[in-house]
PADOPA-573943 format. One record per residue (C-alpha): residue number from 0; x, y, z; residue in three letters. Coordinates in nm, 4 decimals, padded with zeros to 6 digits, m for minus. Layout:
N
[NUM,[X,Y,Z],"ALA"] ...
end
This chain:
355
[0,[m09.5351,01.7629,m04.5041],"MET"] [1,[m09.1987,01.8992,m04.5815],"ALA"] [2,[m08.9450,01.6452,m04.6848],"GLN"] [3,[m08.6458,01.5888,m04.4531],"LYS"] [4,[m08.3192,01.6900,m04.5945],"ARG"] [5,[m08.0528,01.4327,m04.6063],"LYS"] [6,[m07.7557,01.5364,m04.3992],"PRO"] [7,[m07.4780,01.6504,m04.6232],"SER"] [8,[m07.1610,01.4466,m04.6032],"LYS"] [9,[m06.8714,01.6664,m04.5021],"LYS"] [10,[m06.5448,01.5974,m04.6647],"LYS"] [11,[m06.2866,01.5029,m04.4094],"PRO"] [12,[m06.0357,01.7754,m04.3500],"ALA"] [13,[m05.6952,01.7094,m04.4871],"ALA"] [14,[m05.4576,01.5923,m04.2193],"LYS"] [15,[m05.1856,01.8332,m04.1427],"ARG"] [16,[m04.8384,01.6847,m04.1567],"PRO"] [17,[m04.7168,01.6405,m03.8015],"GLN"] [18,[m04.3905,01.7942,m03.7151],"ARG"] [19,[m04.1437,01.5569,m03.5657],"LYS"] [20,[m04.0260,01.6593,m03.2235],"LYS"] [21,[m03.6516,01.6928,m03.2084],"PRO"] [22,[m03.4987,01.4061,m03.0126],"ALA"] [23,[m03.3783,01.5045,m02.6709],"LYS"] [24,[m03.0053,01.4859,m02.6480],"GLN"] [25,[m02.8743,01.3064,m02.3460],"LYS"] [26,[m02.6394,01.5170,m02.1447],"ILE"] [27,[m02.3293,01.3206,m02.0751],"GLN"] [28,[m02.1882,01.3771,m01.7286],"PRO"] [29,[m01.8477,01.5366,m01.7154],"VAL"] [30,[m01.5837,01.2787,m01.6371],"GLU"] [31,[m01.3802,01.3832,m01.3348],"GLU"] [32,[m01.0376,01.2234,m01.3447],"ILE"] [33,[m00.9293,01.1351,m00.9916],"LEU"] [34,[m00.6151,00.9430,m01.0786],"PHE"] [35,[m00.4065,00.9005,m01.3892],"ARG"] [36,[m00.0568,00.7673,m01.4357],"VAL"] [37,[00.1490,00.6569,m01.7332],"GLU"] [38,[00.4866,00.4862,m01.7363],"GLY"] [39,[00.6670,00.1542,m01.7134],"LYS"] [40,[00.4975,m00.1496,m01.5615],"MET"] [41,[00.5737,m00.4919,m01.4224],"SER"] [42,[00.3669,m00.7845,m01.2935],"THR"] [43,[00.2984,m00.9161,m00.9429],"PHE"] [44,[00.0829,m01.1459,m00.7337],"GLY"] [45,[m00.0084,m01.5114,m00.7334],"GLY"] [46,[00.1597,m01.8367,m00.6294],"PRO"] [47,[00.4682,m01.7944,m00.8486],"THR"] [48,[00.5525,m01.4382,m00.7402],"ASP"] [49,[00.8466,m01.5170,m00.5134],"THR"] [50,[00.9254,m01.1449,m00.4953],"GLY"] [51,[00.6413,m01.1340,m00.2416],"MET"] [52,[00.6971,m01.3040,00.0909],"SER"] [53,[00.4784,m01.5989,00.1873],"ALA"] [54,[00.3069,m01.3839,00.4518],"THR"] [55,[00.2765,m01.0585,00.2557],"GLU"] [56,[m00.0615,m00.8890,00.2648],"GLY"] [57,[m00.2320,m00.6273,00.0457],"LEU"] [58,[m00.2763,m00.2591,00.1234],"ALA"] [59,[m00.6436,m00.2477,00.0215],"LEU"] [60,[m00.7774,m00.5881,00.1318],"PHE"] [61,[m00.7785,m00.8094,00.4406],"THR"] [62,[m00.8458,m01.1806,00.4983],"PRO"] [63,[m01.2078,m01.0927,00.5849],"ALA"] [64,[m01.2602,m00.9919,00.2203],"ASP"] [65,[m01.2165,m01.3553,00.1163],"LEU"] [66,[m01.5738,m01.4074,00.2404],"GLN"] [67,[m01.7169,m01.1124,00.0445],"ASP"] [68,[m01.8376,m01.2079,m00.3076],"PRO"] [69,[m01.7568,m00.8547,m00.4295],"LYS"] [70,[m01.3884,m00.9214,m00.3694],"TYR"] [71,[m01.3390,m01.2961,m00.3224],"SER"] [72,[m01.3263,m01.3622,m00.6977],"TYR"] [73,[m00.9834,m01.1930,m00.7030],"LEU"] [74,[m00.8346,m01.4760,m00.4983],"PHE"] [75,[m00.7621,m01.8447,m00.5372],"LEU"] [76,[m01.0029,m02.0749,m00.3474],"PRO"] [77,[m00.7252,m02.1947,m00.1151],"THR"] [78,[m00.3862,m02.0461,m00.0233],"PRO"] [79,[m00.0876,m02.1842,m00.2148],"PRO"] [80,[00.1134,m02.4373,m00.0097],"PRO"] [81,[00.3437,m02.2760,00.2445],"GLY"] [82,[00.1798,m01.9310,00.2240],"THR"] [83,[m00.0534,m01.7343,00.4491],"THR"] [84,[m00.0546,m01.3863,00.2915],"GLY"] [85,[m00.3080,m01.2471,00.0453],"LEU"] [86,[m00.0432,m01.1400,m00.2068],"GLY"] [87,[00.0464,m01.4922,m00.3151],"ARG"] [88,[m00.3197,m01.5946,m00.2985],"ARG"] [89,[m00.4242,m01.3512,m00.5725],"LEU"] [90,[m00.5526,m01.5298,m00.8831],"ASP"] [91,[m00.2978,m01.4285,m01.1494],"PRO"] [92,[m00.5611,m01.4575,m01.4244],"GLU"] [93,[m00.7894,m01.1921,m01.2702],"LYS"] [94,[m00.7497,m00.8270,m01.3611],"TYR"] [95,[m00.5946,m00.6290,m01.0743],"TYR"] [96,[m00.3052,m00.3899,m01.0242],"PHE"] [97,[m00.1037,m00.1807,m00.7763],"ALA"] [98,[m00.0016,00.1851,m00.7900],"CYS"] [99,[00.1525,00.4309,m00.5444],"ARG"] [100,[m00.1606,00.5908,m00.3999],"TRP"] [101,[m00.2017,00.9185,m00.2184],"ASN"] [102,[m00.4822,00.8257,00.0193],"TYR"] [103,[m00.5756,01.1928,00.0653],"ASN"] [104,[m00.6773,01.2081,m00.3032],"ASP"] [105,[m00.8012,00.8508,m00.3456],"THR"] [106,[m00.8981,00.7081,m00.0055],"PRO"] [107,[m00.8657,00.3351,00.0549],"ARG"] [108,[m01.2417,00.2788,00.0729],"GLU"] [109,[m01.2902,00.4532,m00.2624],"PHE"] [110,[m01.0146,00.2432,m00.4204],"LEU"] [111,[m01.1728,m00.0772,m00.2885],"ARG"] [112,[m01.4912,00.0146,m00.4796],"ARG"] [113,[m01.3257,00.1604,m00.7884],"ALA"] [114,[m01.2608,00.0257,m01.1356],"LEU"] [115,[m00.9731,00.1625,m01.3388],"ALA"] [116,[m00.9250,00.1747,m01.7133],"ARG"] [117,[m00.5901,00.0146,m01.7915],"VAL"] [118,[m00.4564,00.0790,m02.1421],"GLU"] [119,[m00.1660,m00.0236,m02.3590],"ASN"] [120,[m00.0910,00.2995,m02.5511],"PRO"] [121,[00.1153,00.1082,m02.8075],"ALA"] [122,[m00.1647,m00.1151,m02.9404],"ASN"] [123,[m00.4816,00.0528,m02.8103],"GLY"] [124,[m00.5964,m00.2454,m02.6010],"ARG"] [125,[m00.7767,m00.1619,m02.2751],"ALA"] [126,[m00.9467,m00.3417,m01.9882],"ALA"] [127,[m01.1086,m00.2658,m01.6542],"ASP"] [128,[m00.9191,m00.3758,m01.3448],"ALA"] [129,[m00.9334,m00.3378,m00.9667],"ARG"] [130,[m00.6770,m00.1662,m00.7446],"PRO"] [131,[m00.5573,m00.4106,m00.4765],"VAL"] [132,[m00.2215,m00.2925,m00.3417],"ASP"] [133,[00.0316,m00.0105,m00.3027],"TRP"] [134,[00.3423,m00.0229,m00.5200],"GLY"] [135,[00.5792,m00.0645,m00.6933],"PRO"] [136,[00.8707,00.0788,m00.4972],"ASN"] [137,[00.9749,00.4128,m00.6470],"ILE"] [138,[01.3310,00.2830,m00.6865],"SER"] [139,[01.2150,00.0477,m00.9645],"THR"] [140,[01.1349,00.3361,m01.1967],"GLY"] [141,[00.7937,00.1810,m01.2672],"ARG"] [142,[00.4517,00.3327,m01.2025],"VAL"] [143,[00.2374,00.0186,m01.1743],"ALA"] [144,[00.2352,m00.3556,m01.1182],"ASP"] [145,[m00.0313,m00.5498,m01.3126],"LEU"] [146,[m00.1635,m00.9013,m01.2690],"SER"] [147,[m00.0024,m01.1462,m01.5127],"PRO"] [148,[m00.3426,m01.2083,m01.6728],"GLY"] [149,[m00.4075,m00.8375,m01.7265],"LEU"] [150,[m00.0621,m00.7784,m01.8720],"ALA"] [151,[m00.1088,m01.0699,m02.1125],"LYS"] [152,[m00.4522,m00.9490,m02.2233],"ALA"] [153,[m00.3129,m00.6048,m02.3017],"LEU"] [154,[m00.0017,m00.7390,m02.4736],"GLY"] [155,[00.2311,m00.5873,m02.2131],"LEU"] [156,[00.5670,m00.7105,m02.0897],"GLN"] [157,[00.7855,m00.5820,m01.8053],"THR"] [158,[00.9013,m00.2217,m01.8632],"ASP"] [159,[00.6440,m00.1581,m02.1380],"ASP"] [160,[00.4392,00.1588,m02.0983],"PHE"] [161,[00.0915,00.1456,m01.9467],"VAL"] [162,[m00.1728,00.4127,m01.8811],"ARG"] [163,[m00.4117,00.3843,m01.5846],"ILE"] [164,[m00.7097,00.6115,m01.5239],"THR"] [165,[m00.9686,00.6231,m01.2440],"ILE"] [166,[m01.2608,00.8624,m01.2710],"SER"] [167,[m01.5336,00.9492,m01.0243],"ALA"] [168,[m01.7823,00.7750,m01.2578],"LEU"] [169,[m01.6020,00.4437,m01.2277],"ARG"] [170,[m01.6681,00.3825,m00.8596],"ALA"] [171,[m01.8859,00.0775,m00.8058],"ILE"] [172,[m02.2047,00.1993,m00.6317],"PRO"] [173,[m02.2748,00.0754,m00.2823],"VAL"] [174,[m02.5787,00.1120,m00.0610],"LYS"] [175,[m02.5587,00.4388,00.1302],"PRO"] [176,[m02.5115,00.4042,00.5019],"VAL"] [177,[m02.7641,00.5903,00.7132],"LYS"] [178,[m02.5835,00.8514,00.9182],"PRO"] [179,[m02.5860,00.7887,01.2893],"VAL"] [180,[m02.7118,01.0825,01.4910],"LYS"] [181,[m02.4398,01.1953,01.7284],"PRO"] [182,[m02.5141,01.1829,02.0962],"ALA"] [183,[m02.6070,01.5110,02.2571],"LYS"] [184,[m02.3125,01.7284,02.3538],"GLN"] [185,[m02.0769,01.4878,02.1763],"ALA"] [186,[m01.7485,01.6422,02.0775],"ALA"] [187,[m01.6991,01.6717,01.6982],"PRO"] [188,[m01.4869,01.3936,01.5545],"SER"] [189,[m01.1446,01.5030,01.4380],"ILE"] [190,[m00.9603,01.3033,01.1762],"GLN"] [191,[m00.5978,01.2533,01.2785],"PRO"] [192,[m00.3483,01.4127,01.0447],"ALA"] [193,[m00.1227,01.1842,00.8453],"ALA"] [194,[00.2101,01.1379,01.0252],"PRO"] [195,[00.5051,01.3352,00.8951],"THR"] [196,[00.8650,01.2206,00.8919],"LYS"] [197,[01.0414,01.3187,01.2155],"PRO"] [198,[01.3331,01.5597,01.1948],"VAL"] [199,[01.6560,01.3866,01.0923],"ILE"] [200,[01.9457,01.5426,01.2830],"LYS"] [201,[02.2017,01.4294,01.0275],"GLN"] [202,[02.2285,01.1976,00.7261],"PHE"] [203,[02.5571,01.0104,00.7601],"ILE"] [204,[02.5667,00.7801,00.4608],"ARG"] [205,[02.6898,00.4269,00.5203],"SER"] [206,[02.8725,00.2562,00.2330],"PRO"] [207,[02.7326,m00.0770,00.3513],"ASN"] [208,[02.4107,m00.0835,00.1497],"CYS"] [209,[02.2778,m00.2007,m00.1853],"SER"] [210,[01.9718,m00.1439,m00.4100],"PRO"] [211,[01.6674,m00.3533,m00.3258],"ARG"] [212,[01.5679,m00.6236,m00.5710],"LYS"] [213,[01.3360,m00.4995,m00.8449],"VAL"] [214,[00.9696,m00.5204,m00.7459],"GLY"] [215,[01.0421,m00.5516,m00.3730],"THR"] [216,[00.7808,m00.4177,m00.1305],"LYS"] [217,[00.9083,m00.3093,00.2100],"ILE"] [218,[00.6882,m00.4944,00.4574],"ASP"] [219,[00.8795,m00.5110,00.7867],"LYS"] [220,[01.0373,m00.2828,01.0466],"ILE"] [221,[01.3168,m00.4349,01.2544],"VAL"] [222,[01.4094,m00.2870,01.5945],"LEU"] [223,[01.7684,m00.3126,01.7223],"HIS"] [224,[01.9844,m00.2251,02.0226],"CYS"] [225,[02.3330,m00.0868,01.9442],"THR"] [226,[02.4795,m00.2451,02.2596],"GLU"] [227,[02.7174,00.0510,02.2622],"GLY"] [228,[02.7406,00.4289,02.2328],"SER"] [229,[02.6150,00.6508,01.9530],"LEU"] [230,[02.9693,00.7251,01.8373],"ALA"] [231,[03.0625,00.3569,01.8211],"SER"] [232,[02.7462,00.2720,01.6243],"ALA"] [233,[02.7975,00.5505,01.3686],"LEU"] [234,[03.1622,00.4500,01.3275],"ALA"] [235,[03.0754,00.0800,01.2937],"GLU"] [236,[02.8251,00.1497,01.0168],"PHE"] [237,[03.0822,00.3498,00.8203],"GLN"] [238,[03.3527,00.0815,00.8278],"ARG"] [239,[03.4130,m00.1176,00.5114],"THR"] [240,[03.5675,m00.4208,00.6790],"ASP"] [241,[03.4473,m00.7776,00.6315],"SER"] [242,[03.1323,m00.7268,00.8441],"ARG"] [243,[02.9932,m00.4357,00.6387],"LYS"] [244,[02.6988,m00.3753,00.8748],"VAL"] [245,[02.4579,m00.0822,00.8688],"SER"] [246,[02.1051,00.0309,00.9534],"ALA"] [247,[01.8665,00.2807,00.8007],"HIS"] [248,[01.8236,00.4845,01.1205],"TYR"] [249,[01.9996,00.5287,01.4567],"VAL"] [250,[01.8133,00.6924,01.7481],"ILE"] [251,[02.0195,00.8408,02.0310],"ASP"] [252,[01.9174,00.8391,02.3983],"ARG"] [253,[01.8131,01.2073,02.3721],"ASN"] [254,[01.5768,01.1358,02.0784],"GLY"] [255,[01.8026,01.2604,01.7976],"ASP"] [256,[01.7539,01.0556,01.4789],"ILE"] [257,[02.0391,00.9868,01.2379],"TYR"] [258,[01.9775,00.8351,00.8952],"GLN"] [259,[02.2501,00.6242,00.7327],"MET"] [260,[02.0787,00.4423,00.4431],"VAL"] [261,[01.7962,00.5540,00.2141],"ASN"] [262,[01.4703,00.3626,00.2604],"ASP"] [263,[01.4876,00.2567,m00.1042],"ALA"] [264,[01.8142,00.0687,m00.0382],"ASP"] [265,[01.8948,m00.2433,00.1644],"CYS"] [266,[02.0873,m00.1945,00.4868],"ALA"] [267,[02.2857,m00.4885,00.6287],"ASN"] [268,[02.1063,m00.5158,00.9623],"HIS"] [269,[01.9060,m00.8408,00.9676],"CYS"] [270,[02.0603,m01.1270,00.7708],"MET"] [271,[01.7975,m01.2991,00.5555],"GLY"] [272,[01.5390,m01.0212,00.5857],"ALA"] [273,[01.7320,m00.7166,00.4628],"ASN"] [274,[01.5622,m00.6916,00.1246],"ASN"] [275,[01.2106,m00.6359,00.2638],"VAL"] [276,[01.2802,m00.4444,00.5849],"SER"] [277,[01.3779,m00.1119,00.7421],"ILE"] [278,[01.6257,m00.1320,01.0320],"GLY"] [279,[01.6141,00.1062,01.3293],"ILE"] [280,[01.8993,00.1004,01.5827],"GLU"] [281,[01.8451,00.2381,01.9341],"HIS"] [282,[02.1474,00.3483,02.1369],"VAL"] [283,[02.1696,00.1500,02.4593],"GLY"] [284,[02.3462,m00.1217,02.6533],"ALA"] [285,[02.2167,m00.4773,02.6854],"GLU"] [286,[02.0391,m00.4023,03.0150],"THR"] [287,[01.9106,m00.0525,02.9266],"ASP"] [288,[01.5465,00.0368,02.8697],"ALA"] [289,[01.4573,00.3011,02.6128],"LEU"] [290,[01.5040,00.6564,02.7392],"ALA"] [291,[01.1792,00.8585,02.7356],"THR"] [292,[01.2760,01.0957,02.4467],"PRO"] [293,[01.4253,00.8007,02.2581],"GLN"] [294,[01.0998,00.6032,02.2861],"ALA"] [295,[00.8978,00.9035,02.1649],"ALA"] [296,[01.1284,00.9534,01.8646],"ALA"] [297,[01.1156,00.5828,01.7792],"SER"] [298,[00.7350,00.5730,01.7953],"ALA"] [299,[00.7095,00.8814,01.5702],"ALA"] [300,[00.9501,00.7347,01.3157],"LEU"] [301,[00.7693,00.3993,01.3149],"ILE"] [302,[00.4311,00.5679,01.2637],"ARG"] [303,[00.5666,00.7534,00.9624],"TRP"] [304,[00.7293,00.4428,00.8156],"LEU"] [305,[00.4063,00.2427,00.8519],"LEU"] [306,[00.2181,00.5095,00.6551],"GLN"] [307,[00.4925,00.5821,00.4014],"GLU"] [308,[00.5491,00.2196,00.3012],"HIS"] [309,[00.2066,00.0762,00.3902],"GLN"] [310,[00.3573,m00.1737,00.6346],"ILE"] [311,[00.1127,m00.3694,00.8545],"PRO"] [312,[00.1401,m00.2841,01.2258],"ARG"] [313,[00.1823,m00.6547,01.2938],"THR"] [314,[00.5097,m00.6528,01.0965],"ASN"] [315,[00.7205,m00.4697,01.3560],"ILE"] [316,[00.9771,m00.7134,01.4968],"PHE"] [317,[01.2687,m00.7310,01.7323],"GLY"] [318,[01.5896,m00.8322,01.5519],"HIS"] [319,[01.6023,m01.1850,01.6944],"ASP"] [320,[01.2369,m01.2548,01.6068],"PHE"] [321,[01.2186,m01.1279,01.2489],"THR"] [322,[01.0766,m01.3774,00.9947],"PRO"] [323,[01.3525,m01.4727,00.7526],"GLY"] [324,[01.6365,m01.3846,00.9930],"TYR"] [325,[01.8901,m01.6609,00.9337],"SER"] [326,[02.1980,m01.6083,01.1489],"ARG"] [327,[02.2975,m01.9361,01.3175],"PRO"] [328,[02.2448,m01.9147,01.6930],"GLY"] [329,[02.0360,m01.5982,01.6688],"GLY"] [330,[02.1190,m01.2795,01.8601],"THR"] [331,[02.0481,m01.1136,02.1948],"SER"] [332,[01.9318,m00.7961,02.0120],"CYS"] [333,[01.7157,m00.5979,02.0933],"PRO"] [334,[01.7917,m00.7113,02.4495],"ASP"] [335,[01.5743,m00.5398,02.7120],"LYS"] [336,[01.5229,m00.2026,02.5433],"LEU"] [337,[01.1491,m00.2570,02.4952],"PHE"] [338,[01.0673,m00.4409,02.8159],"GLY"] [339,[01.2057,m00.6742,03.0822],"PRO"] [340,[01.1864,m00.9850,02.8595],"MET"] [341,[01.3739,m01.0595,02.5359],"HIS"] [342,[01.0689,m01.1708,02.3343],"SER"] [343,[00.8511,m01.0707,02.0416],"GLN"] [344,[00.5553,m01.0471,02.2804],"ALA"] [345,[00.7460,m00.7678,02.4595],"THR"] [346,[00.7958,m00.5861,02.1278],"ILE"] [347,[00.4269,m00.6238,02.0349],"ALA"] [348,[00.3170,m00.4911,02.3755],"ALA"] [349,[00.5443,m00.1864,02.3396],"TRP"] [350,[00.4130,m00.1176,01.9894],"VAL"] [351,[00.0499,m00.1465,02.1067],"ALA"] [352,[00.1147,00.1007,02.3892],"ALA"] [353,[00.3247,00.3569,02.2018],"ASN"] [354,[00.2840,00.3493,01.8228],"VAL"] 
end
């Protein structure tokens, strides 16, 4: 019998050195800058900010946001004594700020969800902060108002330079809302165009005005009755006697609008509330109602002022009913221009129906 051969042991093949696969490079998304501003700053908000009125609100938030955990951390647990507005309720230690927004480029809802990079160019410090309001007034020469806590963290003091940037990547994601199918044959929705400033027939500058206090936000519109003719009102506002009265705008019975004081300045039209308000005089006697073209011109001007200065619709007052108005004995103005009764309820009803 033939002998079985023992199987030969094969030498293991030498292992080939494995080539390392090149690491995949992550592609960084391109940062799209939606907003950037650099310039002087100041601080605002919180219980000690007496430059804000006790009732002053915020352009980007409402009282309902106090119940939303995404936003409620920006505010103090309870309103400071004697205040009702959100501005004084801001927690000064939180990081927030205000800039002059163009809502066509950065809509309110985007800003509510956005984080900005706030930098001190002088020392390189930076922090993330939330937009909360519109401001400061352009007359201040500043580009932003920061929370006291943010300014301190960045080593900034009033009139130091700050840089603020918002990019598309810095929006805080939210759950997408399922689109609602439009009803059959429904007309396409049309977004109303932003109001434009009505035509000013003539700017007749009144000497009876002064710069607003630094950091002031215009938050009221005050409606007046001239209780006399157009000519007498224009002449009165140009006199430099002891009264030194004026108004920002005068609207004639035919709808012509005259401007006498720049919005950025104080007019002497509502004692005690001048610094935070715009005054509009309407030509008419004590028993007159608004003429039709006059009412249309007034409504158009008010709509533009609300948008331009981010004034709440609830802050349109008749002269006698304006918060802060302090003339002893009050006034009969605006009389019966806006309805049969001399009351703020009459003013509010006219605004609801026309503005």
